[in-house]
C-alpha positions as CSV (number, residue, x, y, z in Angstrom):
1,M,91.6,52.4,92.8
2,A,89.0,54.3,94.1
3,V,88.6,52.3,97.5
4,V,92.2,53.0,98.3
5,A,91.9,56.9,97.8
6,T,89.0,56.7,100.3
7,A,90.9,54.8,102.9
8,F,93.5,57.3,102.9
9,A,91.4,60.4,102.8
10,A,89.3,59.1,106.0
11,P,92.0,60.3,108.4
12,A,92.1,63.8,107.1
13,F,88.2,63.8,107.7
14,A,88.6,62.6,111.3
15,Q,90.9,65.4,112.2
16,Q,88.0,68.2,110.7
17,G,86.1,68.2,114.1
18,P,89.2,69.1,116.4
19,A,90.4,71.8,113.6
20,N,86.9,73.5,113.5
21,A,86.8,73.6,117.6
22,V,90.3,75.1,117.5
23,G,89.5,77.9,114.7
24,A,85.9,78.5,116.9
25,G,88.0,79.0,119.9
26,M,90.5,81.5,118.1
27,G,87.7,83.4,116.6
28,L,86.3,83.8,120.1
29,I,89.7,85.1,121.3
30,I,90.2,87.5,118.5
31,G,86.6,88.8,118.8
32,I,87.1,89.6,122.5
33,L,90.4,91.5,121.6
34,I,88.4,93.4,118.9
35,A,85.9,94.3,121.5
36,V,88.3,95.4,124.3
37,V,90.2,97.5,121.7
38,V,87.4,99.1,119.9
39,G,85.5,99.6,123.3
40,G,88.3,101.3,124.9
41,L,88.9,103.6,122.1
42,V,85.1,104.3,122.0
43,G,85.0,104.9,125.6
44,W,88.0,107.1,125.7
45,L,86.3,109.2,123.1
46,A,83.3,109.2,125.0
47,S,84.9,110.4,128.1
48,L,86.5,113.0,126.5
49,L,83.6,114.5,125.1
50,V,81.3,114.3,128.4
51,K,84.0,114.6,131.0
52,G,87.0,116.4,129.4
53,T,89.4,113.7,130.0
54,G,89.8,109.7,129.8
55,S,88.3,107.7,132.8
56,G,91.1,105.2,132.9
57,I,91.7,102.3,130.5
58,G,90.0,99.9,132.4
59,L,86.7,102.1,132.8
60,D,86.7,103.5,129.4
61,I,86.9,99.9,128.0
62,L,83.7,99.2,130.2
63,I,82.1,102.2,129.0
64,G,82.8,101.4,125.4
65,I,81.5,98.0,125.8
66,G,78.4,98.9,127.9
67,G,77.6,101.8,125.6
68,S,77.8,99.6,122.5
69,I,75.4,97.2,124.4
70,L,72.8,99.8,125.2
71,A,73.0,101.2,121.7
72,S,72.4,98.0,120.2
73,V,69.5,97.2,122.6
74,L,68.0,100.6,121.7
75,L,68.3,100.4,117.9
76,R,66.7,97.0,118.2
77,L,63.8,98.0,120.1
78,F,63.1,100.7,117.2
79,G,63.9,98.1,114.3
80,I,66.7,100.1,113.1
81,Q,69.7,98.2,111.7
82,I,73.3,99.5,110.7
83,A,74.8,98.3,107.6
84,S,78.3,99.8,107.7
85,A,81.3,99.5,109.8
86,L,81.4,103.6,110.2
87,G,77.6,103.5,111.1
88,S,78.5,101.0,113.8
89,L,81.3,102.8,115.2
90,I,79.0,106.0,115.2
91,V,76.3,104.5,117.0
92,M,78.9,102.7,119.5
93,F,80.3,106.3,120.3
94,L,76.6,107.7,121.0
95,G,75.8,104.7,123.2
96,A,79.2,105.5,125.2
97,V,78.1,109.0,125.4
98,L,74.4,108.2,126.5
99,L,75.7,105.6,129.1
100,L,78.3,108.4,130.5
101,L,75.4,111.1,130.7
102,I,73.2,108.3,132.6
103,V,75.8,107.6,134.9
104,K,76.3,111.4,135.6
105,M,72.8,112.2,136.3
106,I,72.6,109.0,138.7
107,R,75.4,110.5,140.5
108,K,74.1,114.0,140.9
109,A,70.8,112.5,142.4
């Protein structure tokens, strides 16, 4: 009886690999969408603080994502880890502000 149960269970295990690949692909797409939405929001808020107006949706997204990357690199250099979602959002915002200030200084020079 156990042999029959294993024979019928084998096709389900054969489909596990493709299902994991599809799940990983969907996770990647959702992660990118979250990065774009949060990056856009953070970039827009940073633009409002530094410039007084937004920079346009495309540039706000790039500023937010770039500032987030800049902040995470700087924090790793100093050995600082952020454990909360709110702390991460604050760090992303500060990174976007820092990036905007750097760009502003380069444009003036």
